[in-house]
C-alpha positions in Angstrom: -9.6 28.0 -81.8 -6.7 26.1 -80.3 -5.5 29.3 -78.7 -8.9 29.8 -77.1 -9.0 26.3 -75.8 -5.5 26.6 -74.4 -6.3 29.9 -72.7 -9.6 28.5 -71.4 -7.8 25.4 -70.1 -5.1 27.6 -68.5 -7.8 29.8 -66.9 -9.5 26.7 -65.4 -6.2 25.6 -63.9 -5.5 29.0 -62.4 -9.1 29.2 -61.1 -8.9 25.7 -59.5 -5.6 26.5 -57.8 -7.0 29.8 -56.4 -10.0 28.0 -55.1 -7.8 25.9 -52.8 -5.9 29.0 -51.4 -7.2 30.0 -48.0 -7.7 33.7 -47.3 -7.2 35.1 -43.8 -5.8 33.3 -40.7 -6.4 29.7 -39.7 -6.2 28.2 -36.3 -5.6 24.8 -34.8 -5.7 23.5 -31.2 -4.0 20.9 -29.1 -4.5 19.5 -25.7 -1.7 19.7 -23.2 -1.9 17.3 -20.3 0.3 16.9 -17.2 -0.1 14.5 -14.4 1.0 16.3 -11.2 2.0 13.8 -8.5 2.7 13.9 -4.8 6.4 14.7 -4.4 9.0 15.1 -1.6 12.7 15.8 -1.4 15.3 16.9 1.1 18.3 19.1 0.3 20.9 21.2 2.0 21.4 18.8 4.9 24.5 19.9 6.8 27.2 17.3 6.1 28.5 17.2 9.6 26.7 18.2 12.8 29.3 18.7 15.5 28.0 18.3 19.1 29.9 20.4 21.7 29.8 20.7 25.4 29.7 24.2 26.8 29.4 25.4 30.4 30.0 23.3 33.5 31.8 20.0 33.7 30.0 17.2 31.9 27.3 19.4 30.6 25.3 18.0 27.7 26.7 17.9 24.2 24.5 19.9 21.8 24.3 20.7 18.1 22.0 21.3 15.2 21.3 19.8 11.8 19.7 22.2 9.3 17.8 21.0 6.2 15.6 22.2 3.4 12.5 20.2 2.4 10.2 20.2 -0.6 6.7 18.6 -0.3 3.4 18.3 -2.2 0.7 16.1 -0.8 -2.6 15.1 -2.5 -5.6 17.4 -1.9 -8.0 15.2 0.1 -6.2 12.3 1.7 -2.6 13.2 1.3 0.0 12.7 4.1 3.7 13.0 4.4 6.5 12.9 6.9 10.2 13.4 7.6 11.7 10.8 9.8 15.2 10.0 11.0 17.1 6.9 12.1 20.6 6.3 13.4 21.8 4.0 10.7 25.4 3.7 12.0 25.9 3.9 15.8 28.8 5.9 17.3 32.2 4.5 16.5 34.7 3.6 17.6 33.7 1.8 20.8 34.3 3.2 24.2 32.2 6.4 23.8 28.5 7.1 23.5 26.2 4.6 21.9 22.6 5.0 20.7 21.9 1.2 20.6 23.7 0.1 23.8 24.6 3.1 26.0 27.4 2.5 28.5 25.2 3.8 31.3 21.5 3.5 31.7 19.9 6.8 30.8 22.5 7.9 28.3 20.7 9.0 25.2 20.9 11.0 22.0 17.7 13.1 22.0 16.4 15.8 19.7 13.8 18.4 19.2 12.5 19.8 15.9 11.6 23.0 14.2 9.8 23.0 10.9 8.5 25.9 8.9 4.9 25.8 7.7 3.2 23.7 6.2 5.0 21.0 8.3 4.2 20.2 11.8 7.3 19.6 14.0 7.8 16.6 16.2 6.9 17.0 19.8 10.3 16.6 21.5 12.5 15.8 23.0 12.5 12.4 21.2 15.1 9.7 21.6 16.9 8.7 18.4 17.0 5.0 17.7 19.0 2.5 15.7 16.1 0.0 15.5 13.3 2.3 14.1 12.6 5.7 12.6 11.5 8.5 14.7 9.5 11.6 13.6 10.9 15.0 12.6 7.8 16.4 10.8 4.4 15.5 9.5 2.3 16.8 6.7 -1.4 16.7 6.0 -3.6 16.8 2.9 -2.9 19.6 0.3 0.3 20.7 1.9 2.9 22.2 -0.3 6.3 23.9 0.2 7.5 27.0 -1.6 9.3 26.4 -4.9 12.6 27.2 -3.2 11.8 24.8 -0.3 11.1 25.2 3.4 13.4 25.0 6.4 13.6 22.5 9.2 16.1 21.7 11.8 17.0 19.1 14.4 18.5 20.2 17.7 20.6 17.4 19.2 21.4 16.7 22.8 23.7 13.9 24.0 24.5 12.9 27.5 28.1 13.7 28.5 28.8 10.6 30.6 32.2 10.6 32.4 32.7 7.0 31.5 33.2 7.9 27.8 36.8 7.4 26.7 38.5 10.4 25.3 38.3 10.4 21.5 36.1 11.5 18.5 33.0 9.4 17.9 30.9 9.5 14.8 27.4 8.2 14.1 25.4 8.4 10.8 21.8 9.6 10.9 19.6 9.1 7.8 16.7 11.4 7.1 13.8 10.2 4.9 11.0 12.3 3.5 7.8 10.9 1.9 4.6 12.2 0.5 1.3 10.7 -0.8 
């Protein structure tokens, strides 16, 4: 009788453990969430844009700054822009100047090219030390390619005979924004 009870008890334990075993596949789910924000970035700006005069005497100095931009604006009310500002005027003194040109009419001007989806500035525009000026604008639901889009600024600087011989350098800061 003890053997039967032991075997019966052992059978109940095995049956109970098999009752909890699950047969077949089971599944579970999770929710993955991501908040995609408006973004903007500039890369590949040429370190130095050298302006050169070609052609006749005192012909205008010209040169180009190339850049790559990344943008994503919000779908309904988004906006964005690329602007520039001369943050350090030409130095040393005696040459061209954006803030206080030696001769009235001397200017550092530029025109823009921007690949879609950007809209290029309507130039030529005069660069300033006191405020930003436009390079490109973006509207709602604009987005660049994952590798970025191209833009450029074509510079033009008056070649005034009163400039002293030398090398003059200015710093231009580009800023991109998106909302």
